[in-house]
DOKOLRO-12187 format. One record per residue: residue number from 0; x, y, z of N, C-alpha, C in turn. Coordinates in Angstrom, 2 decimals, always signed. Example, Ala and Ser with C-alpha at 12.3 -4.5 7.8 and 13.67 -1.06 7.14 Angstrom:
BEGIN
+-----+---------+---------+---------+---------+---------+---------+---------+---------+---------+
! num !     n_X !     n_Y !     n_Z !    ca_X !    ca_Y !    ca_Z !     c_X !     c_Y !     c_Z !
+-----+---------+---------+---------+---------+---------+---------+---------+---------+---------+
!   0 !  +13.19 !   -5.69 !   +7.80 !  +12.30 !   -4.50 !   +7.80 !  +13.20 !   -3.30 !   +7.80 !
!   1 !  +12.85 !   -2.25 !   +7.08 !  +13.67 !   -1.06 !   +7.14 !  +12.90 !   +0.03 !   +7.87 !
+-----+---------+---------+---------+---------+---------+---------+---------+---------+---------+
END
This chain:
BEGIN
+-----+---------+---------+---------+---------+---------+---------+---------+---------+---------+
! num !     n_X !     n_Y !     n_Z !    ca_X !    ca_Y !    ca_Z !     c_X !     c_Y !     c_Z !
+-----+---------+---------+---------+---------+---------+---------+---------+---------+---------+
!   0 !  -36.10 !   -1.65 !  +44.24 !  -35.22 !   -2.39 !  +43.33 !  -34.07 !   -1.50 !  +42.88 !
!   1 !  -32.89 !   -2.05 !  +42.86 !  -31.71 !   -1.30 !  +42.43 !  -31.73 !   -1.09 !  +40.92 !
!   2 !  -30.96 !   -0.12 !  +40.52 !  -30.76 !   +0.12 !  +39.09 !  -29.26 !   -0.02 !  +38.82 !
!   3 !  -28.92 !   -0.04 !  +37.56 !  -27.52 !   -0.15 !  +37.17 !  -27.11 !   +1.12 !  +36.43 !
!   4 !  -26.09 !   +1.77 !  +36.93 !  -25.51 !   +2.91 !  +36.22 !  -24.44 !   +2.33 !  +35.31 !
!   5 !  -24.50 !   +2.69 !  +34.05 !  -23.52 !   +2.19 !  +33.07 !  -22.95 !   +3.39 !  +32.32 !
!   6 !  -21.64 !   +3.36 !  +32.11 !  -21.03 !   +4.46 !  +31.38 !  -19.90 !   +3.95 !  +30.50 !
!   7 !  -19.66 !   +4.69 !  +29.43 !  -18.64 !   +4.36 !  +28.44 !  -17.56 !   +5.44 !  +28.55 !
!   8 !  -16.37 !   +5.04 !  +29.02 !  -15.34 !   +6.04 !  +29.29 !  -13.95 !   +5.43 !  +29.20 !
!   9 !  -13.04 !   +6.02 !  +28.42 !  -13.27 !   +7.14 !  +27.52 !  -13.93 !   +6.67 !  +26.21 !
!  10 !  -15.04 !   +7.28 !  +25.86 !  -15.81 !   +6.85 !  +24.69 !  -14.98 !   +6.97 !  +23.40 !
!  11 !  -14.07 !   +7.94 !  +23.35 !  -13.22 !   +8.12 !  +22.17 !  -12.39 !   +6.88 !  +21.87 !
!  12 !  -12.18 !   +6.02 !  +22.86 !  -11.39 !   +4.81 !  +22.65 !  -12.18 !   +3.66 !  +22.02 !
!  13 !  -13.47 !   +3.85 !  +21.82 !  -14.30 !   +2.80 !  +21.20 !  -13.75 !   +2.47 !  +19.82 !
!  14 !  -13.59 !   +1.17 !  +19.54 !  -13.07 !   +0.75 !  +18.23 !  -14.19 !   +0.22 !  +17.31 !
!  15 !  -15.43 !   +0.40 !  +17.73 !  -16.61 !   +0.09 !  +16.89 !  -16.70 !   -1.37 !  +16.47 !
!  16 !  -16.30 !   -2.28 !  +17.33 !  -16.42 !   -3.70 !  +16.96 !  -17.82 !   -4.25 !  +17.24 !
!  17 !  -18.65 !   -3.46 !  +17.93 !  -20.07 !   -3.77 !  +18.16 !  -20.33 !   -4.96 !  +19.07 !
!  18 !  -19.34 !   -5.44 !  +19.80 !  -19.58 !   -6.58 !  +20.68 !  -20.60 !   -6.22 !  +21.77 !
!  19 !  -20.56 !   -4.99 !  +22.28 !  -21.53 !   -4.60 !  +23.31 !  -22.95 !   -4.59 !  +22.76 !
!  20 !  -23.10 !   -4.14 !  +21.52 !  -24.42 !   -4.10 !  +20.88 !  -24.93 !   -5.52 !  +20.64 !
!  21 !  -24.05 !   -6.42 !  +20.23 !  -24.49 !   -7.79 !  +19.96 !  -24.85 !   -8.53 !  +21.25 !
!  22 !  -24.16 !   -8.22 !  +22.35 !  -24.43 !   -8.88 !  +23.62 !  -25.61 !   -8.25 !  +24.35 !
!  23 !  -25.74 !   -6.94 !  +24.28 !  -26.72 !   -6.22 !  +25.09 !  -27.39 !   -5.09 !  +24.28 !
!  24 !  -28.16 !   -5.45 !  +23.26 !  -28.76 !   -4.43 !  +22.38 !  -29.84 !   -3.57 !  +23.05 !
!  25 !  -30.34 !   -4.00 !  +24.21 !  -31.32 !   -3.18 !  +24.92 !  -30.67 !   -1.96 !  +25.57 !
!  26 !  -29.35 !   -2.00 !  +25.74 !  -28.64 !   -0.92 !  +26.44 !  -27.70 !   -0.16 !  +25.50 !
!  27 !  -27.03 !   -0.87 !  +24.59 !  -26.03 !   -0.25 !  +23.72 !  -26.47 !   -0.21 !  +22.28 !
!  28 !  -26.06 !   +0.86 !  +21.58 !  -26.28 !   +0.99 !  +20.14 !  -25.10 !   +1.76 !  +19.57 !
!  29 !  -24.99 !   +1.73 !  +18.25 !  -23.91 !   +2.46 !  +17.60 !  -24.43 !   +3.84 !  +17.19 !
!  30 !  -23.63 !   +4.86 !  +17.41 !  -24.00 !   +6.22 !  +17.05 !  -23.91 !   +6.40 !  +15.54 !
!  31 !  -24.95 !   +6.94 !  +14.93 !  -24.87 !   +7.20 !  +13.48 !  -23.89 !   +8.35 !  +13.17 !
!  32 !  -23.58 !   +9.19 !  +14.16 !  -22.68 !  +10.32 !  +13.92 !  -21.21 !   +9.88 !  +13.83 !
!  33 !  -20.75 !   +9.09 !  +14.82 !  -19.32 !   +8.75 !  +14.83 !  -19.06 !   +7.24 !  +14.85 !
!  34 !  -20.11 !   +6.44 !  +14.74 !  -20.00 !   +4.98 !  +14.69 !  -19.31 !   +4.41 !  +15.93 !
!  35 !  -19.53 !   +5.05 !  +17.08 !  -19.02 !   +4.54 !  +18.35 !  -20.20 !   +4.13 !  +19.22 !
!  36 !  -19.95 !   +3.30 !  +20.18 !  -21.00 !   +2.81 !  +21.06 !  -21.59 !   +3.96 !  +21.88 !
!  37 !  -22.90 !   +3.86 !  +22.12 !  -23.59 !   +4.80 !  +22.98 !  -24.73 !   +4.09 !  +23.69 !
!  38 !  -25.25 !   +4.72 !  +24.73 !  -26.38 !   +4.19 !  +25.48 !  -27.65 !   +4.49 !  +24.69 !
!  39 !  -28.57 !   +3.54 !  +24.61 !  -29.82 !   +3.80 !  +23.90 !  -30.54 !   +4.97 !  +24.56 !
!  40 !  -31.24 !   +5.74 !  +23.77 !  -31.85 !   +6.99 !  +24.23 !  -32.74 !   +6.82 !  +25.46 !
!  41 !  -33.48 !   +5.75 !  +25.51 !  -34.43 !   +5.51 !  +26.60 !  -33.76 !   +5.52 !  +27.98 !
!  42 !  -32.51 !   +5.11 !  +28.06 !  -31.84 !   +4.97 !  +29.35 !  -30.75 !   +6.01 !  +29.62 !
!  43 !  -30.56 !   +6.95 !  +28.73 !  -29.51 !   +7.96 !  +28.92 !  -29.78 !   +8.80 !  +30.16 !
!  44 !  -28.70 !   +9.12 !  +30.85 !  -28.80 !   +9.99 !  +32.03 !  -28.60 !  +11.43 !  +31.58 !
!  45 !  -29.62 !  +12.24 !  +31.75 !  -29.56 !  +13.66 !  +31.39 !  -29.13 !  +13.86 !  +29.93 !
!  46 !  -29.56 !  +12.96 !  +29.05 !  -29.26 !  +13.10 !  +27.63 !  -27.83 !  +12.77 !  +27.24 !
!  47 !  -27.03 !  +12.29 !  +28.19 !  -25.62 !  +11.96 !  +27.93 !  -25.56 !  +10.61 !  +27.20 !
!  48 !  -25.02 !  +10.61 !  +25.98 !  -24.96 !   +9.37 !  +25.19 !  -24.01 !   +8.34 !  +25.78 !
!  49 !  -23.11 !   +8.76 !  +26.68 !  -22.11 !   +7.86 !  +27.25 !  -22.45 !   +7.39 !  +28.66 !
!  50 !  -23.62 !   +7.76 !  +29.18 !  -23.99 !   +7.34 !  +30.54 !  -25.48 !   +7.07 !  +30.62 !
!  51 !  -25.83 !   +6.01 !  +31.35 !  -27.24 !   +5.70 !  +31.49 !  -27.55 !   +4.99 !  +32.80 !
!  52 !  -28.83 !   +4.96 !  +33.10 !  -29.34 !   +4.22 !  +34.25 !  -30.33 !   +3.19 !  +33.69 !
!  53 !  -30.03 !   +1.90 !  +33.91 !  -30.85 !   +0.84 !  +33.32 !  -31.44 !   -0.03 !  +34.42 !
!  54 !  -32.56 !   -0.70 !  +34.12 !  -33.16 !   -1.61 !  +35.11 !  -32.20 !   -2.74 !  +35.49 !
!  55 !  -32.34 !   -3.23 !  +36.70 !  -31.49 !   -4.30 !  +37.21 !  -31.58 !   -5.56 !  +36.33 !
!  56 !  -32.69 !   -5.70 !  +35.60 !  -32.86 !   -6.85 !  +34.70 !  -31.74 !   -6.94 !  +33.66 !
!  57 !  -31.10 !   -5.82 !  +33.36 !  -30.06 !   -5.80 !  +32.33 !  -28.66 !   -5.98 !  +32.92 !
!  58 !  -28.56 !   -6.25 !  +34.22 !  -27.24 !   -6.34 !  +34.85 !  -26.37 !   -7.40 !  +34.18 !
!  59 !  -26.92 !   -8.58 !  +33.92 !  -26.11 !   -9.65 !  +33.33 !  -25.57 !   -9.27 !  +31.96 !
!  60 !  -26.42 !   -8.70 !  +31.10 !  -25.92 !   -8.38 !  +29.76 !  -24.95 !   -7.21 !  +29.79 !
!  61 !  -25.15 !   -6.25 !  +30.70 !  -24.19 !   -5.14 !  +30.84 !  -22.85 !   -5.68 !  +31.32 !
!  62 !  -22.90 !   -6.58 !  +32.30 !  -21.67 !   -7.19 !  +32.82 !  -20.93 !   -7.96 !  +31.72 !
!  63 !  -21.66 !   -8.71 !  +30.92 !  -21.05 !   -9.47 !  +29.82 !  -20.46 !   -8.54 !  +28.76 !
!  64 !  -21.19 !   -7.46 !  +28.45 !  -20.69 !   -6.50 !  +27.46 !  -19.41 !   -5.83 !  +27.97 !
!  65 !  -19.38 !   -5.47 !  +29.25 !  -18.19 !   -4.84 !  +29.83 !  -17.00 !   -5.79 !  +29.78 !
!  66 !  -17.24 !   -7.05 !  +30.10 !  -16.17 !   -8.05 !  +30.09 !  -15.66 !   -8.32 !  +28.68 !
!  67 !  -16.55 !   -8.26 !  +27.70 !  -16.19 !   -8.59 !  +26.32 !  -15.58 !   -7.41 !  +25.56 !
!  68 !  -15.76 !   -6.21 !  +26.06 !  -15.27 !   -5.02 !  +25.35 !  -13.75 !   -5.11 !  +25.19 !
!  69 !  -13.25 !   -5.11 !  +23.96 !  -11.80 !   -5.29 !  +23.75 !  -10.96 !   -4.14 !  +24.29 !
!  70 !  -11.55 !   -2.96 !  +24.46 !  -10.80 !   -1.81 !  +24.97 !  -11.19 !   -1.45 !  +26.40 !
!  71 !  -12.06 !   -2.27 !  +27.02 !  -12.42 !   -2.16 !  +28.44 !  -12.85 !   -0.75 !  +28.84 !
!  72 !  -13.79 !   -0.17 !  +28.08 !  -14.27 !   +1.18 !  +28.39 !  -15.70 !   +1.19 !  +28.92 !
!  73 !  -16.31 !   +0.02 !  +29.10 !  -17.67 !   -0.06 !  +29.64 !  -17.57 !   -0.33 !  +31.14 !
!  74 !  -18.19 !   +0.54 !  +31.91 !  -18.14 !   +0.44 !  +33.37 !  -19.58 !   +0.43 !  +33.91 !
!  75 !  -19.78 !   -0.18 !  +35.07 !  -21.12 !   -0.21 !  +35.64 !  -21.06 !   -0.36 !  +37.14 !
!  76 !  -22.14 !   +0.05 !  +37.80 !  -22.27 !   -0.11 !  +39.25 !  -23.74 !   -0.11 !  +39.60 !
!  77 !  -24.07 !   -0.77 !  +40.70 !  -25.44 !   -0.73 !  +41.19 !  -25.67 !   +0.59 !  +41.91 !
!  78 !  -26.84 !   +1.15 !  +41.70 !  -27.21 !   +2.38 !  +42.40 !  -28.60 !   +2.20 !  +43.00 !
!  79 !  -28.82 !   +2.85 !  +44.12 !  -30.14 !   +2.79 !  +44.76 !  -31.09 !   +3.73 !  +44.02 !
!  80 !  -32.36 !   +3.37 !  +44.01 !  -33.34 !   +4.23 !  +43.38 !  -33.68 !   +5.39 !  +44.25 !
+-----+---------+---------+---------+---------+---------+---------+---------+---------+---------+
END
């Protein structure tokens, strides 16, 4: 089964409107440090708050979050396991 690589770039451009969190809370959360979007700890790649590998089950919500992001900084691609 494929997985989805998701990354937030450039994360500094996040305007903290939380649309990604409201659409896809299993993947995105707000950082308590800078109040910007980050990947939930469970799915972070190598501890990177701005990049993660998530199950294919989350593809639809990641795609919707990326499309809804007002600053278009959420990116994703399918990756082989």
